[in-house]
C-alpha positions in Angstrom: 12.0 -18.4 44.0 15.4 -16.4 44.4 17.4 -19.3 42.5 14.8 -19.9 40.3 14.8 -16.2 38.9 18.9 -16.4 38.7 19.1 -19.8 36.8 17.0 -21.6 34.1 13.8 -22.0 34.9 11.7 -24.8 33.9 8.1 -24.3 35.1 5.1 -26.5 34.4 2.1 -24.6 36.0 -1.7 -24.5 35.2 -2.9 -21.4 33.9 -6.4 -22.6 32.7 -5.6 -26.1 30.9 -2.2 -24.6 29.6 0.8 -25.7 30.6 3.8 -22.9 30.2 7.5 -23.2 29.8 9.3 -20.2 31.3 13.0 -18.6 31.0 13.4 -15.8 33.4 16.1 -13.6 35.6 15.8 -10.8 37.6 14.6 -8.6 34.9 12.8 -10.2 32.4 10.7 -13.7 31.8 10.0 -15.1 28.8 6.9 -17.9 28.7 5.6 -20.4 26.0 2.5 -22.1 26.1 4.1 -25.9 26.3 1.5 -27.3 24.1 1.3 -24.9 21.1 4.3 -23.0 21.2 2.7 -19.5 22.0 4.5 -16.9 23.5 2.4 -16.3 26.7 4.8 -13.9 28.5 7.3 -11.1 27.7 7.5 -9.8 31.4 9.3 -6.5 32.3 10.1 -8.2 36.0 10.9 -4.4 37.4 7.6 -3.1 36.4 5.2 -6.2 35.9 4.2 -5.3 32.3 3.5 -8.3 30.2 4.0 -7.3 26.5 2.6 -10.2 25.8 -1.5 -10.1 25.0 -3.5 -12.6 26.9 -4.6 -14.4 23.4 -0.9 -14.5 22.4 -0.6 -18.5 23.7 -2.7 -19.3 21.0 -1.7 -16.3 18.4 1.0 -17.1 15.3 4.4 -17.0 16.9 5.8 -17.0 13.2 4.7 -17.7 9.9 6.0 -19.2 7.2 5.3 -18.8 3.2 6.4 -21.4 1.2 6.0 -22.5 -2.5 5.7 -26.5 -3.5 4.8 -27.9 -6.4 3.7 -24.5 -7.6 1.4 -23.8 -5.0 2.3 -21.3 -2.2 0.9 -21.6 1.4 1.3 -19.7 4.1 2.1 -21.6 7.4 1.7 -20.9 10.9 2.2 -22.8 14.5 -1.2 -24.0 14.3 -0.7 -26.0 10.8 2.2 -28.4 12.5 0.7 -31.9 13.8 3.5 -32.0 16.6 5.1 -29.7 18.8 8.2 -30.0 20.9 9.4 -27.6 23.8 12.7 -28.5 25.7 15.5 -27.3 27.4 19.0 -27.4 25.5 21.9 -29.2 26.7 24.6 -27.6 28.2 23.2 -24.3 27.5 21.7 -22.1 30.7 18.6 -20.0 30.1 17.5 -21.5 26.4 14.6 -22.9 25.3 14.2 -24.7 21.8 10.7 -25.3 20.4 9.8 -27.5 17.4 6.9 -27.5 15.1 6.9 -30.6 12.6 4.8 -33.2 10.9 2.4 -30.1 8.6 1.4 -33.3 6.4 -0.8 -31.7 3.4 -0.5 -28.4 4.7 3.1 -27.7 3.8 5.9 -29.9 2.1 7.0 -33.3 3.2 9.3 -33.2 6.1 9.0 -29.0 6.7 10.4 -28.3 10.1 10.3 -25.1 12.1 12.7 -24.7 14.8 13.2 -21.9 17.5 16.0 -21.3 19.6 15.5 -18.7 22.4 18.2 -17.8 24.5 18.1 -15.2 27.7 20.7 -13.0 29.1 21.7 -14.1 32.4 21.6 -10.9 33.7 20.1 -8.2 31.2 16.5 -7.8 30.2 17.4 -9.4 26.8 16.5 -12.3 24.8 17.8 -13.7 21.6 15.6 -15.5 19.1 16.8 -17.9 16.2 14.8 -19.7 13.5 15.6 -22.8 11.6 13.7 -23.9 8.8 14.4 -27.6 7.3 12.8 -28.4 4.2 12.8 -30.2 0.8 15.5 -29.0 -1.8 12.6 -27.9 -4.1 10.4 -25.9 -1.4 10.7 -22.3 -1.9 10.9 -20.2 1.2 9.4 -16.7 -0.1 9.6 -14.9 3.4 9.6 -15.6 7.5 8.0 -13.1 9.6 9.6 -14.1 13.3 9.1 -13.3 15.8 5.3 -11.9 15.5 4.0 -10.2 18.6 0.3 -9.4 18.2 -2.3 -7.4 20.2 0.4 -6.0 22.7 -1.4 -4.6 25.9 -1.9 -1.3 26.5 -0.1 0.9 28.4 -0.8 5.1 29.2 1.4 7.6 27.4 2.6 5.2 24.5 5.3 6.3 21.8 6.4 4.3 19.2 10.4 5.2 17.7 11.8 3.9 14.4 15.1 4.7 13.3 13.8 5.7 9.5 16.7 7.3 8.4 17.4 9.7 10.8 14.6 8.6 13.0 10.8 9.6 13.9 8.8 9.4 16.7 4.6 8.6 17.0 3.2 9.4 20.1 -0.1 7.6 20.6 0.8 5.4 17.7 -2.5 3.1 18.5 -4.7 5.9 17.2 -2.7 6.6 14.3 -3.0 2.6 13.6 -6.2 2.4 13.8 -6.2 3.5 10.2 -9.4 5.6 8.3 -12.7 3.9 9.8 -11.5 1.5 12.0 -9.2 -0.3 8.6 -5.9 -0.6 10.5 -2.9 0.5 9.3 0.4 -0.7 8.5 4.1 1.0 8.5 6.8 -1.0 7.1 10.1 -0.4 6.6 13.5 -1.9 4.7 16.5 -3.0 6.1 19.2 -1.9 4.5 17.2 1.1 3.3 14.6 3.2 4.9 15.7 1.7 8.1 18.9 3.6 8.8 19.2 0.9 12.3 18.1 -2.6 13.0 15.6 -1.4 15.9 12.4 -0.2 17.1 11.5 0.6 20.3 7.8 0.8 21.7 7.2 2.2 25.4 5.5 4.4 27.8 7.3 7.4 28.4 9.9 6.5 31.3 7.9 3.4 31.8 8.0 -0.4 30.8 9.5 -0.2 26.7 9.7 -2.9 24.1 13.2 -3.1 22.2 13.4 -5.0 19.0 16.5 -5.5 17.2 18.8 -7.9 15.0 22.5 -8.3 15.5 23.0 -8.7 11.6 26.6 -7.8 11.0 26.2 -8.3 7.6 23.1 -6.3 6.4 20.8 -9.0 4.9 17.8 -7.8 3.5 14.8 -7.9 6.1 11.6 -5.8 6.8 10.2 -4.2 10.4 6.8 -4.2 10.4 3.8 -2.7 12.5 0.1 -3.1 11.9 -2.9 -1.7 14.0 -6.2 -3.7 14.0 -8.4 -1.0 13.4 -9.6 -1.3 17.2 -6.6 -0.4 19.4 -4.7 -3.4 18.9 -0.6 -3.2 17.6 1.7 -6.2 16.5 5.3 -6.3 15.4 6.9 -8.5 13.2 10.3 -9.2 11.3 10.1 -10.4 7.8 13.4 -12.3 6.8 14.1 -12.9 3.0 16.0 -15.9 2.0 18.9 -15.6 -0.8 17.4 -17.5 -3.8 14.1 -18.0 -2.0 16.3 -20.8 -0.6 15.8 -23.4 -3.3 18.6 -26.1 -3.6 19.1 -25.9 0.3 17.6 -28.5 2.6 17.5 -25.9 5.7 17.5 -22.0 5.9 18.2 -20.2 8.8 18.7 -16.4 9.1 22.5 -15.3 9.8 22.0 -13.3 12.8 19.6 -13.4 15.6 16.6 -11.3 17.1 16.6 -9.4 20.0 13.8 -8.6 22.6 14.1 -6.9 25.4 12.7 -4.6 27.9 13.8 -1.2 29.3 13.0 1.8 31.5 12.9 5.1 29.9 12.6 6.6 25.8 13.7 6.1 22.3 17.0 7.6 23.6 17.9 4.4 26.1 17.1 2.4 23.4 19.6 3.8 20.9 22.1 3.6 23.9 21.3 -0.2 24.1 21.8 -0.3 20.2 24.7 1.7 20.3 26.5 -0.5 22.7 26.4 -3.2 19.5 26.5 -1.3 16.5 29.8 0.7 17.2 31.7 -2.7 17.5 30.7 -3.4 13.8 32.9 -3.3 11.2 30.6 -0.5 9.7 31.1 2.0 12.9 35.4 0.7 12.7 35.9 1.2 9.2 33.5 4.5 8.5 35.2 7.1 6.6 34.4 9.6 9.4 36.2 7.3 12.1 39.2 5.9 9.8 40.0 10.0 8.9 39.4 9.3 5.2 37.0 12.4 4.4 38.5 15.1 2.4 39.5 17.7 4.3 37.5 20.6 2.4 34.5 18.2 3.3 35.6 18.1 7.1 35.8 21.9 7.4 32.6 22.6 5.6 31.0 25.4 8.1 27.9 25.7 5.8 26.2 24.3 2.9 24.3 25.9 -0.1 22.2 23.8 -1.7 21.2 25.5 -4.8 19.6 24.4 -8.4 20.0 25.6 -12.0 22.9 26.9 -13.8 26.6 28.1 -12.0 25.4 31.8 -11.9 22.8 30.8 -9.7 24.9 28.4 -7.7 28.2 29.3 -6.9 28.0 32.8 -6.7 25.9 32.7 -3.5 28.1 30.5 -2.5 30.6 33.0 -2.6 28.4 35.8 -2.0 27.6 34.1 1.6 31.0 33.1 2.4 32.4 36.3 2.4 30.0 37.3 5.0 30.6 34.0 7.0 34.2 34.4 7.2 34.4 30.4 7.1 34.5 27.7 4.5 30.9 27.1 2.2 30.5 24.2 0.1 28.0 23.7 -2.6 25.3 20.8 -3.2 24.7 21.6 -7.1 21.6 19.9 -8.4 20.5 20.7 -12.4 23.7 21.6 -13.3 23.2 18.7 -15.7 22.2 18.4 -19.0 19.0 16.6 -18.5 15.7 17.5 -17.4 15.5 16.8 -13.6 13.6 13.6 -12.4 13.2 12.5 -16.0 16.4 12.4 -18.3 18.6 10.7 -16.2 21.4 9.4 -16.5 22.4 11.5 -19.5 24.3 14.3 -17.3 26.9 15.5 -19.7 27.6 17.6 -21.0 26.0 20.2 -18.7 23.4 22.2 -19.6 25.5 25.8 -19.6 28.4 23.9 -21.5 31.3 22.1 -20.1 33.7 25.0 -20.7 31.3 27.9 -19.0 31.1 24.9 -16.4 34.4 24.0 -15.7 35.6 27.8 -15.7 32.8 28.6 -12.6 34.4 25.7 -11.0 37.7 27.0 -10.9 36.5 30.6 -10.1 34.8 28.9 -6.8 38.2 26.7 -6.1 39.8 30.0 -5.9 37.4 31.3 -3.1 38.1 27.9 -1.3 34.5 26.9 -2.3 33.9 23.3 -3.1 31.0 21.4 -5.1 29.3 18.4 -5.1 27.3 17.7 -7.9 23.6 15.9 -8.0 23.7 12.4 -10.2 21.0 9.7 -9.0 22.6 6.4 -8.2 19.5 4.1 -9.6 17.6 5.7 -12.3 17.3 5.6 -15.9 14.6 7.5 -18.0 12.7 5.3 -20.3 12.2 8.6 -22.5 15.9 8.8 -23.1 17.8 7.6 -25.9 20.6 5.9 -23.9 17.8 3.6 -22.7 17.0 2.2 -26.2 20.9 2.7 -27.5 22.4 1.1 -24.4 19.9 -1.6 -23.8 19.2 -0.6 -20.5 16.2 -2.8 -20.0 18.2 -5.9 -19.1 19.7 -4.6 -16.2 16.8 -3.4 -14.1 15.7 -4.2 -11.4 13.1 -7.1 -11.9 10.3 -8.6 -9.2 9.6 -12.4 -9.1 7.5 -12.5 -11.8 10.2 -11.0 -14.1 8.6 -7.4 -14.5 10.2 -3.7 -13.8 8.6 -1.1 -11.8 8.3 2.3 -13.5 8.6 5.3 -11.2 7.3 8.9 -11.9 8.7 11.7 -9.9 8.2 14.3 -12.4 4.8 15.6 -11.9 4.8 17.9 -15.2 6.4 15.9 -17.7 5.1 12.3 -16.3 8.2 10.5 -18.0 8.6 7.1 -16.1 12.0 6.3 -14.7 13.4 2.4 -14.0 15.5 1.9 -11.2 19.0 0.2 -12.4 20.3 -3.1 -10.6 23.3 -2.2 -8.1 23.9 -6.1 -8.7 24.7 -5.6 -11.9 28.5 -4.6 -13.4 26.8 -3.0 -16.3 25.0 -0.2 -14.1 27.9 0.0 -11.9 30.3 0.8 -14.7 27.9 3.5 -16.9 27.6 5.1 -13.4 31.4 5.2 -12.0 32.2 6.3 -15.8 29.9 9.4 -15.5 31.6 10.1 -11.9 34.6 10.3 -13.5 34.2 12.3 -16.1 32.3 14.7 -14.2 35.5 14.6 -11.9 38.1 14.8 -15.1 36.5 17.3 -17.3 34.6 19.9 -15.0 36.7 19.7 -11.8 33.8 18.9 -9.5 34.8 18.0 -6.1 32.6 14.9 -5.2 29.1 13.4 -6.3 26.1 13.3 -4.5 24.5 10.2 -5.0 20.5 10.5 -4.6 18.6 7.4 -3.5 21.8 6.0 -2.2 20.9 4.9 1.3 18.1 2.6 -0.1 18.2 -0.9 -1.7 15.6 -3.1 -3.9 15.3 -6.7 -4.0 16.0 -8.0 -7.5 14.8 -11.5 -9.0 16.6 -11.3 -12.4 18.7 -14.5 -13.0 20.4 -13.2 -15.8 22.5 -10.4 -13.5 24.3 -13.1 -11.6 23.5 -12.3 -7.7 21.6 -14.4 -5.4 18.0 -13.6 -6.2 16.0 -11.4 -3.9 17.0 -11.7 -0.2 20.6 -11.1 0.9 23.7 -9.0 0.8 24.6 -8.6 -3.0 22.9 -4.7 -3.2 25.2 -3.3 -0.5 28.2 -5.7 -1.9 27.6 -3.6 -5.2 27.7 -0.6 -3.6 31.1 -1.0 -2.3 32.2 -2.0 -5.6 30.7 1.1 -7.0 32.2 3.7 -4.2 35.7 1.9 -4.7 35.5 1.9 -8.7 34.7 5.6 -8.5 37.2 6.6 -6.1 39.8 4.7 -7.7 39.2 5.9 -11.0 39.2 9.7 -9.5 42.1 9.7 -6.7 44.8 11.3 -9.4 42.5 14.0 -9.9 41.9 15.1 -6.8 40.4 13.7 -3.1 36.5 13.6 -4.2 33.8 13.2 -1.4 30.9 10.7 -1.7 27.4 11.9 -0.5 24.1 10.0 -0.5 20.6 10.8 0.4 19.2 9.6 4.2 21.6 7.4 6.3 22.4 4.2 7.4 24.8 1.9 9.1 25.7 -0.1 6.1 26.7 3.0 4.4 29.4 4.4 6.8 32.7 2.8 4.8 31.7 4.4 1.6 30.1 7.5 2.1 31.8 10.5 3.2 28.5 12.4 3.7 24.8 11.7 4.5 22.2 14.2 3.8 19.6 14.2 6.3 16.6 16.1 5.5 14.3 15.0 8.4 15.0 18.3 10.3 12.9 19.9 7.6 9.7 17.2 8.0 7.1 19.9 8.5 8.3 21.4 4.5 7.8 18.2 3.2 5.0 15.8 4.9 1.7 16.6 5.4 0.9 18.4 8.6 -1.3 15.4 10.1 1.3 12.8 9.6 1.3 12.7 13.3 5.3 11.7 13.2 7.9 13.6 14.8 11.4 13.8 13.8 14.4 12.9 16.5 18.1 12.5 16.1 17.6 8.3 16.4 21.0 7.9 14.2 23.0 10.7 15.6 22.4 9.0 18.8 23.7 5.9 17.9 26.6 6.9 15.1 27.3 10.9 15.9 31.0 10.3 16.0 31.1 8.2 12.7 29.3 10.0 10.4 28.9 13.5 8.8 25.3 14.6 8.5 24.1 17.7 6.3 21.4 19.1 4.5 18.3 20.9 5.2 15.2 22.2 3.1 15.7 25.2 4.7 14.5 27.8 2.3 13.4 31.3 2.4 12.0 31.4 -0.6 9.1 29.3 -2.9 11.2 26.6 -5.2 13.0 26.9 -8.2 11.5 25.4 -11.4 13.7 23.6 -13.8 14.0 25.3 -17.1 13.7 22.1 -19.0 10.7 21.5 -17.7 7.5 22.2 -19.6 7.5 26.3 -19.6 3.6 25.9 -19.2 3.8 25.2 -15.6 6.3 27.7 -14.5 5.7 30.1 -11.7 5.7 33.7 -12.4 8.1 34.7 -9.6 10.2 32.2 -9.6 12.4 31.7 -6.1 9.8 34.6 -4.8 10.5 35.2 -1.4 7.7 33.6 1.3 5.8 35.3 3.4 8.1 36.6 6.7 5.8 34.9 9.1 7.1 31.5 7.7 11.0 32.7 9.3 10.2 30.6 12.3 10.2 27.8 10.5 13.6 28.5 8.6 15.2 29.2 12.1 13.6 25.8 13.8 15.4 24.1 10.8 18.9 25.5 11.8 18.3 25.0 15.2 17.5 21.4 14.8 20.6 20.7 12.4 22.7 22.5 15.3 21.4 21.0 18.4 21.4 17.5 16.7 25.4 17.8 15.3 24.7 18.3 11.2 26.7 20.4 9.0 24.1 23.3 8.5 22.7 23.9 5.3 21.0 26.9 3.7 18.6 25.9 0.4 17.6 28.2 -2.7 20.1 30.7 -1.7 19.8 34.3 -3.0 22.9 36.8 -2.7 20.0 39.4 -2.0 19.3 37.6 0.5 21.6 39.3 2.7 20.2 42.5 2.1 16.0 41.1 2.1 16.3 38.9 5.0 19.0 40.0 6.9 17.5 38.6 10.0 17.1 35.1 9.3 20.5 34.7 7.3 22.1 36.2 10.2 20.7 33.2 12.2 21.8 30.4 10.2 25.6 32.1 10.0 25.5 32.4 13.9 24.9 29.0 14.3 27.5 28.0 11.8 30.1 29.9 13.6 29.3 28.6 16.9 29.5 25.1 15.9 32.8 25.9 14.2 33.8 26.6 17.6 32.8 23.4 19.3 33.8 20.9 16.5 34.7 18.5 19.5 31.2 18.1 20.2 29.5 18.9 17.5 31.6 17.0 15.0 33.2 14.3 17.3 31.0 14.3 20.1 28.9 11.4 20.9 25.3 12.2 21.5 24.1 12.5 25.3 20.3 12.9 26.6 19.6 16.4 26.4 18.7 18.3 29.4 14.8 19.1 29.8 14.3 22.9 28.9 11.2 25.0 30.4 10.9 27.1 27.1 8.1 28.5 26.6 5.7 27.1 23.9 4.8 29.5 20.8 2.1 28.8 17.5 4.4 29.0 14.7 3.2 29.5 11.0 4.6 26.9 9.1 4.7 25.8 5.2 4.5 22.4 3.5 7.0 23.1 0.1 9.0 20.9 -2.0 10.3 21.1 -5.3 6.6 20.1 -6.6 4.4 20.7 -4.1 5.4 24.5 -4.3 4.5 25.2 -8.0 0.7 26.2 -9.2 0.1 27.3 -6.1 0.6 24.4 -4.0 2.1 26.1 -0.9 0.4 24.6 2.3 0.1 26.6 5.3 -0.6 25.1 8.7 0.5 26.2 12.1 2.2 23.8 14.8 3.0 24.4 18.8 6.8 24.6 19.4 9.5 25.0 22.0 11.0 28.4 22.0 14.4 27.3 22.4 15.9 23.7 21.8 19.0 21.5 23.2 21.5 18.5 22.4 24.3 17.3 24.7 27.5 15.9 23.6 30.5 14.2 25.1 34.1 15.3 23.4 36.2 12.3 22.9 38.5 13.8 26.0 35.6 13.6 28.0 34.1 17.0 28.1 30.7 17.4 28.1 28.9 20.4 26.4 25.0 21.8 25.8 23.9 23.0 22.8 21.2 25.7 22.9 19.4 27.3 20.5 16.2 29.8 20.5 13.8 30.3 17.9 12.1 33.2 19.5 12.5 36.5 18.5 12.1 38.0 22.1 14.8 36.9 24.8 14.5 33.5 26.6 15.5 32.6 29.8 15.9 29.0 30.8 16.8 26.6 33.7 18.9 23.6 33.1 18.7 20.8 35.4 21.2 19.0 34.7 22.0 15.2 36.1 25.5 15.3 37.8 25.8 11.2 37.6 24.8 11.0 33.7 26.8 13.8 32.7 29.8 13.4 34.9 29.4 16.6 36.6 30.9 16.1 40.1 34.9 17.1 39.1 33.2 19.0 36.0 32.6 22.2 38.0 33.8 25.0 35.9 30.9 26.2 32.9 32.3 28.2 29.6 30.3 29.7 27.2 30.9 29.1 23.9 29.1 31.8 21.5 29.5 33.3 17.6 32.6 35.5 19.6 34.6 32.5 20.6 35.0 30.5 24.3 34.4 32.8 27.7 34.3 31.8 31.4 30.7 31.8 32.5 30.2 30.9 36.3 30.4 28.1 39.0 28.2 25.3 38.9 26.2 25.1 42.1 25.9 22.3 44.2 22.3 21.7 42.9 23.3 21.1 39.5 21.0 23.8 37.7 22.3 26.5 35.7 20.1 29.8 34.9 20.7 30.7 31.2 19.4 33.6 29.5 19.5 33.8 25.9 18.7 37.1 23.4 16.4 36.8 20.6 17.4 34.0 18.2 20.3 33.6 20.5 22.4 30.4 20.8 25.3 29.1 22.5 27.3 26.0 23.7 27.6 25.6 27.6 31.0 23.5 28.2 31.3 21.8 31.5 34.8 21.5 32.4 37.2 19.9 35.0 38.2 22.6 38.0 
């Protein structure tokens, strides 16, 4: 049996009446029902846990939605009249599964093939699918592999890189849905899913790893479903270009990776990182290639304000004088149109071109730089330009030829429509507006809202492949290249986008990551918790910034209806919510983001001095440790024995905060947070930030092998005053640290 575990294993054993065909190595066994192709085992050999359910051998390993002769059908393996399972000639540890003879259930000659290969050493398998069909048979989507009714474990977690990343404890309960009706979550890639992977695991126990090794960023969806009774299922949907019409064979140009692991979401992120950082988007990222403008690299703090220049640039200059380090501005509502309604009629700016240009020139003298807001896909349907320029022809179209109206503005209810990135018309329109903002107003860059998202378009007049494919990312590459080419002679501009995503790394200088403020915009009962999944993979390849961290109620656009305006714009929040502000700042610090404060007013230096001082303290410490917090590789942070604190939280965003919409709740939070980083020179640092109003005493127990501490005995502390020796690391590699009230530092470990 030892030889069989190391080599290709083809077993025919009785399991009831079923015959089983298997692949195995020392760490993983994959088995199929030899009569149907159903998955009967996906077993982690070290723990013995099988991620395939007892009924999986009769469940559909794939589903195929096809349209033939005007009729759309969903086909499953059970619709095939014939199934074959065979070893692959000349390939060790590989099986080919073939379903054919679909008769009247499918299309003539339809054939589905799956290839499963097992890594000879690691607990990883690679899955590929191919469909042979008539040319006039359309494939709407392929779901493969489908893993249903996964056996339960105790202390389960689901981790998904939805933009920055989120983790769901006890996912079966959440996926049971309301009244046992079941719930479903689906994430599209490229888009909301920033990486092509997911992890479902028992904490420090057996885990299931799902990923794709697609280096071209084809459209796909990752989905998890609950059956309402504690069952949980996973599937990946593949979307063919042009619905595969005219082709006799469709096969995704990448494989699906299924494997097991022991650990948590960080273990999964490290596995994905080993592959991902070798891909073109990492090698060509703007940060990695040294192409990010110097002012953006040096930004120590962002101020995210809205409205006219007096309420945006002047507060930034005030806080820069207090900080003594470079400050940059993310500037919303500079434009002449109302927010979330009048796009893309941004120019002229609402205060006029001359005052806007003069304010920016004054800010530049103070070394304050500004990104201005321009949504990169929405056009307002009530604008004059919508009619005059015939924009409707270039909107994203569904398969039935319709376009979807999107309403974001809860006051005006005016609809917007997404424009197709595959059209030269929209790219030229947007690039032209960006060029004018840079050249006419001297802005320093463009914040491209909704950038890290993509849509399927089925309009044949647009000249791109329909539905699936890579045309959206190719269009964004053309757009960003055009903007930079148009503006190159004026100044080195920065392009920023909302969210984060690996395919955008070569095109964006900055990625706005607001998940550090999840509680401020998400319902308190949602269950998901933010994790720095994206940073764990790509931190040295991307600059992330952004935060809803605010001391005030939201602002109100003066171009919105006056009857909805608050009586006290930007009213200070109750100071009981100050700890939430500190939490958001602390997360950004220990997770390696550029810090950001939102809705900052110069008066806050006087009215909220402790909270502002905390944000500035973290910014100064970060600036002393850029080789870790800008250039460093994410490491697993040490466990902290930090006390828990019940904390007052507020749910508040641009629209939720108006008309008395403040939601208050409480949440149990750790009094201190930690992050860990390895610098390019091999040095290691632990970032610590307390959010408590009292001194905090911590004991760090450090894994000497993981951090490479055997030769790094000297400990330095980096705080806002600089770097100073702290102590010699003891033989037990534990460290006691005392932080003052709302204190923070970096602990740096260096060679003797």
